[in-house]
Every structure is written in C-alpha cells, then in structure tokens.
C-alpha positions as CSV (number, residue, x, y, z in Angstrom):
1,M,-184.0,43.6,134.6
2,R,-183.1,42.5,138.0
3,N,-179.8,40.8,137.9
4,G,-176.1,41.6,138.3
5,L,-175.3,43.5,135.0
6,L,-176.2,46.3,132.7
7,A,-175.4,45.9,129.0
8,A,-174.2,48.6,126.7
9,L,-175.3,47.7,123.2
10,V,-176.0,48.8,119.6
11,L,-179.0,47.7,117.7
12,V,-178.5,46.2,114.3
13,P,-181.0,45.1,111.6
14,V,-181.7,41.4,111.4
15,A,-181.4,41.3,107.6
16,C,-178.6,43.9,107.0
17,G,-176.2,43.1,109.8
18,G,-175.1,46.7,110.6
19,G,-176.1,50.3,110.9
20,N,-177.4,52.8,113.3
21,A,-180.9,51.8,114.5
22,A,-181.6,55.4,115.6
23,V,-181.0,57.0,112.3
24,G,-184.1,58.5,110.6
25,T,-186.0,61.7,110.1
26,T,-189.2,62.6,111.9
27,L,-190.9,65.6,113.3
28,A,-191.1,66.1,117.1
29,P,-194.5,66.2,118.6
30,S,-196.3,69.5,118.7
31,T,-195.2,72.0,121.3
32,A,-198.7,73.5,121.6
33,R,-199.9,73.7,125.1
34,V,-203.6,72.9,124.4
35,A,-204.5,69.3,125.2
36,T,-205.4,67.2,122.2
37,T,-206.3,63.6,121.7
38,T,-205.1,62.0,118.4
39,T,-206.7,58.9,117.1
40,S,-205.2,58.7,113.6
41,P,-201.7,59.6,112.2
42,P,-201.2,62.6,109.9
43,A,-201.0,62.4,106.1
44,G,-197.9,61.0,104.6
45,C,-197.4,58.2,107.1
46,P,-196.8,54.6,106.0
47,A,-199.8,52.3,105.8
48,D,-200.8,50.5,109.0
49,T,-200.0,47.2,107.2
50,V,-196.2,48.0,106.8
51,P,-194.4,45.7,109.3
52,P,-191.8,47.2,111.6
53,E,-188.1,46.7,111.0
54,R,-186.5,43.8,113.0
55,L,-183.5,44.6,115.1
56,V,-181.2,42.6,117.4
57,P,-178.9,43.9,120.2
58,Q,-175.2,43.6,119.9
59,V,-173.5,43.8,123.3
60,V,-170.4,46.0,123.3
61,S,-169.7,46.0,127.1
62,R,-171.1,44.9,130.4
63,I,-171.4,46.9,133.6
64,P,-172.0,45.5,137.1
65,H,-175.5,46.3,138.5
66,D,-177.0,45.9,141.9
67,P,-178.9,42.6,141.8
68,Q,-181.3,43.9,144.5
69,A,-182.4,46.8,142.4
70,F,-185.8,46.4,140.8
71,T,-185.1,48.7,137.9
72,E,-188.0,50.9,136.6
73,G,-186.2,53.8,134.9
74,L,-182.8,54.7,133.6
75,V,-181.6,58.2,132.5
76,L,-178.0,59.0,131.3
77,H,-177.6,62.8,131.6
78,D,-174.4,64.9,131.7
79,G,-172.3,61.7,132.0
80,V,-174.2,60.5,135.1
81,L,-176.6,57.5,135.2
82,Y,-179.7,58.0,137.3
83,E,-181.9,55.0,138.2
84,S,-185.4,54.6,139.7
85,T,-186.1,51.4,141.5
86,G,-189.5,50.0,142.5
87,L,-191.4,47.9,145.1
88,E,-193.1,49.2,148.1
89,G,-190.7,49.7,151.0
90,R,-187.7,49.3,148.7
91,S,-188.1,52.1,146.1
92,T,-185.2,54.5,145.5
93,V,-183.8,57.1,143.2
94,R,-180.0,56.7,142.6
95,E,-177.0,58.3,141.1
96,V,-174.9,55.6,139.5
97,D,-171.4,55.6,138.0
98,P,-172.0,54.5,134.4
99,A,-168.5,53.1,134.0
100,T,-168.5,50.9,137.2
101,G,-172.1,50.5,138.2
102,R,-171.3,51.8,141.7
103,V,-174.1,53.6,143.5
104,R,-172.7,57.1,144.3
105,A,-175.8,58.4,146.1
106,E,-179.3,57.1,146.9
107,R,-182.6,58.4,148.4
108,R,-185.3,56.0,149.6
109,L,-188.9,56.7,148.8
110,D,-191.7,56.6,151.5
111,D,-192.5,52.9,152.2
112,R,-196.0,53.3,150.6
113,L,-194.6,54.4,147.3
114,F,-193.6,52.3,144.3
115,G,-191.0,54.0,142.2
116,E,-191.5,53.9,138.4
117,G,-190.2,55.9,135.3
118,L,-187.6,58.6,135.6
119,A,-186.7,61.6,133.4
120,V,-185.1,65.0,133.5
121,G,-187.8,67.7,133.8
122,A,-188.1,71.4,134.3
123,D,-185.1,73.3,135.8
124,D,-182.8,70.3,135.1
125,R,-184.4,68.3,137.9
126,L,-185.3,64.6,138.0
127,V,-189.0,63.6,137.8
128,Q,-189.8,60.2,139.2
129,L,-193.2,58.5,138.6
130,T,-195.0,56.3,141.1
131,W,-197.1,53.3,140.0
132,K,-200.6,53.8,141.6
133,D,-200.0,56.7,143.9
134,R,-200.6,59.4,141.3
135,I,-197.6,61.4,142.5
136,A,-194.5,62.3,140.5
137,L,-191.6,63.2,142.8
138,V,-189.2,66.0,141.9
139,W,-185.5,65.7,142.9
140,D,-182.5,68.0,142.7
141,R,-179.9,66.2,140.6
142,S,-177.0,67.7,142.5
143,D,-177.8,66.0,145.9
144,L,-180.9,64.0,145.2
145,R,-182.8,66.3,147.6
146,R,-186.6,66.0,147.1
147,T,-187.9,69.5,146.1
148,G,-191.5,68.9,145.3
149,E,-194.2,66.7,143.7
150,L,-196.5,66.7,140.7
151,R,-200.0,65.1,140.5
152,Y,-201.6,63.1,137.7
153,R,-204.5,60.7,137.1
154,G,-204.1,57.0,136.4
155,E,-201.0,54.8,136.7
156,G,-197.4,55.8,136.2
157,W,-195.1,53.5,134.2
158,G,-192.5,55.1,131.9
159,L,-191.3,58.6,131.4
160,T,-188.9,60.4,129.1
161,T,-188.0,63.9,127.8
162,L,-188.3,65.1,124.2
163,D,-185.9,67.6,122.7
164,D,-188.2,70.5,123.4
165,G,-188.6,69.5,127.1
166,T,-192.0,68.0,126.8
167,L,-192.4,64.9,128.9
168,V,-193.9,61.7,127.5
169,M,-195.5,59.2,129.9
170,S,-196.8,55.6,129.6
171,D,-199.5,54.0,131.7
172,G,-199.1,50.3,130.8
173,S,-201.6,50.5,127.9
174,D,-201.0,51.4,124.2
175,R,-201.5,55.1,125.1
176,L,-198.9,57.8,125.5
177,T,-199.4,61.1,127.2
178,E,-197.4,64.3,126.5
179,R,-197.1,66.6,129.6
180,D,-195.8,70.1,130.2
181,P,-192.6,69.8,132.3
182,S,-193.5,72.8,134.5
183,D,-196.7,71.6,136.1
184,F,-197.3,68.2,134.5
185,H,-200.6,69.1,132.8
186,V,-201.6,67.1,129.8
187,V,-200.6,68.5,126.4
188,G,-201.9,65.6,124.3
189,T,-202.5,61.9,124.2
190,W,-202.2,59.4,121.4
191,R,-202.3,55.7,120.8
192,V,-199.5,53.7,119.3
193,A,-200.2,51.4,116.3
194,R,-198.3,48.3,115.2
195,A,-198.8,46.2,112.1
196,D,-197.6,42.8,113.2
197,G,-198.6,42.4,116.8
198,P,-199.8,43.9,120.1
199,V,-198.5,47.2,121.5
200,D,-200.1,47.2,124.9
201,Q,-198.2,47.3,128.2
202,L,-195.9,50.1,127.1
203,N,-193.5,50.6,130.0
204,E,-190.0,52.3,130.3
205,L,-189.5,55.0,127.7
206,E,-186.4,56.6,126.2
207,W,-186.0,59.4,123.6
208,D,-182.9,59.3,121.4
209,G,-183.4,62.6,119.6
210,S,-185.2,60.9,116.7
211,R,-187.3,58.1,117.9
212,L,-189.0,57.0,121.1
213,W,-188.1,53.6,122.5
214,A,-190.3,51.5,124.8
215,N,-190.0,48.3,126.8
216,R,-193.1,46.1,126.5
217,W,-193.7,44.8,130.0
218,Q,-193.4,41.0,130.5
219,T,-191.8,40.5,127.1
220,D,-188.3,40.6,125.5
221,E,-189.4,43.3,123.1
222,I,-188.1,46.9,122.9
223,M,-190.1,48.9,120.4
224,R,-189.0,52.0,118.4
225,I,-191.9,54.4,117.9
226,D,-192.3,57.1,115.3
227,T,-193.8,60.0,117.2
228,R,-195.1,61.7,114.1
229,C,-196.9,58.7,112.7
230,H,-197.7,57.2,116.1
231,R,-196.6,53.7,115.0
232,V,-194.0,51.1,115.8
233,D,-191.4,51.2,113.1
234,A,-188.9,48.8,114.6
235,V,-188.9,46.0,117.2
236,V,-185.8,44.8,119.0
237,D,-185.7,41.1,119.9
238,A,-183.8,41.2,123.2
239,S,-184.3,37.6,124.1
240,S,-180.6,37.0,123.9
241,L,-180.0,39.5,126.7
242,T,-182.6,37.8,128.8
243,D,-181.0,34.4,128.3
244,E,-177.6,35.9,129.3
245,A,-179.0,37.6,132.4
246,R,-180.8,34.4,133.4
247,N,-177.5,32.5,133.2
248,E,-175.9,35.2,135.3
249,A,-178.6,34.9,137.9
250,R,-177.7,31.2,138.5
251,G,-181.0,30.3,140.1
252,A,-181.5,33.6,142.0
253,R,-184.8,35.5,141.6
254,F,-185.1,36.7,138.0
255,D,-187.5,39.3,136.7
256,V,-188.0,40.9,133.3
257,L,-186.2,43.2,130.8
258,N,-186.7,46.9,131.8
259,G,-184.8,50.1,131.6
260,I,-183.4,51.9,128.6
261,A,-180.8,54.8,128.6
262,H,-179.6,56.3,125.3
263,V,-175.9,57.2,125.3
264,P,-175.9,60.8,123.9
265,G,-174.0,61.3,120.7
266,T,-173.9,57.6,119.9
267,D,-176.0,54.8,118.6
268,R,-175.6,52.9,121.9
269,F,-178.0,52.2,124.8
270,L,-177.7,50.9,128.3
271,V,-180.4,48.3,129.2
C-alpha cells in the first residue's frame, strides 16, 4: 500500500475475538523435483463448500514508510526488512530498518524493469521478480549487489519461500507455481479453491511456517491458503487498514493494499 506507514498486526477471528490466526497443522508441499500439475486436493481435505474462517486485523504498532514506494514485496529475514518496489523507472530493492522504517540501503533496477515479489532464495540471496520481463533478479543480502538472474515464462507477481527452500510464485491468476530455488525450474503447479468467492489475482505471498498468505490485488482481502488442500481456509478483511491509510494520505495519491511480512516466532505480520 503506497502511503506513509507500515502496520504491525495480529489477525483475530471475527466470531471469537482472539487467537493466533497462523496456528494449524498442515503438510508442506512435496519436495519432489519432478514437475506436476495438481487439479484436485488429496484425500482427507474439507469439502469445497466449507466457507473460510473470517479474520480481522488488530494493529499493535505503526512504522513510518516511504510514501513514494510502490510496495510489491516485503520479506523480514534475520531481523532485517527487505522491500521490492515497482513501476518502470522507479523500481528498487531495499534494506529497511523494521523498527523505524528508515531505508538503510537501496539499489535501483534498470528503467525498463517493473519490480515485483521478493523472497529469500538459494545461498541466502534475495530473489526479486519482475512483472512482464520474465526475469528474476538475484541480490546479495549483505550489500544488495546484483549477482545474477533467473528466467521464467509468464508474469511475475508474488514470491515466498517454504520451509524446505522451495519458492512459491503467483502470476495474478488463481494458480500458484512451486519452483526450485537453485535454477527456478518448475516443480509443480496448482490452483487455489475458495468456497465463498473468487480467488483470482493472487499477488504478494508470504509463508508463516504453517500457512501461505496472499494479497488479492485490487481488494482489501488477505487470504490464508492451506497448501496441502489447495484451498482458502481463512480470509482477512483488511478494509479498516485501507481506511486508516487513506486518512493518512490526506488527499495524496493512494493505491491498494499490498505487501505481507511474517514476524518469525510470533503471530504478527507487517503489511
């Protein structure tokens, strides 16, 4: 979301009024390196008619954020916040102080590139997607030095890293692609199902160790995805955050909710 703040928050059930939204048991996606396409969930998953849990954000702190940054990806790793920003001629990769919002270091992308999702890939390096350029840029975390690039087909939107190192990528549809972190080749693809509404335009992704979270582009929804059953099992109504950010903007240009970073070891997120 392009405005002057980041929010640290917890997610609480609408009906229950408390709890850790990330708690649950699931199996991580397969680590097999043979590409597969999955069209239906495995046995033992809930029926497709079971509606997702409803969650609302509870803000616990606010952090200043560059209002000129068109946020596309957030990653909190080893106590450091990394950010990918978009727009041709203005895209960057940044190291940000998570306590103050101060930009510690920054690298600009080539003017023709549109920065997108960001994740930690092989060798503890950052991998940054580009929107339509079919290039993922690889950066050294220590000095944000560009060390290489990876190729892919289609559009790049969101990116995150599972516990086993597998990367999961979105392309703006309801499809998610698992990729090998070493060379970015496709390990598998699957489509996400949802009982009570659309699930297209999957954008920024974040793995919390149990569930996958996704912004839905041009909406106030953040969806929690069960990667074993390939279905949305919770939906966050973040409209209150949008309203707060719009008030903060005070008439300045205002865009949409985007960017999720899980705070390791907690039930909190930065958005």
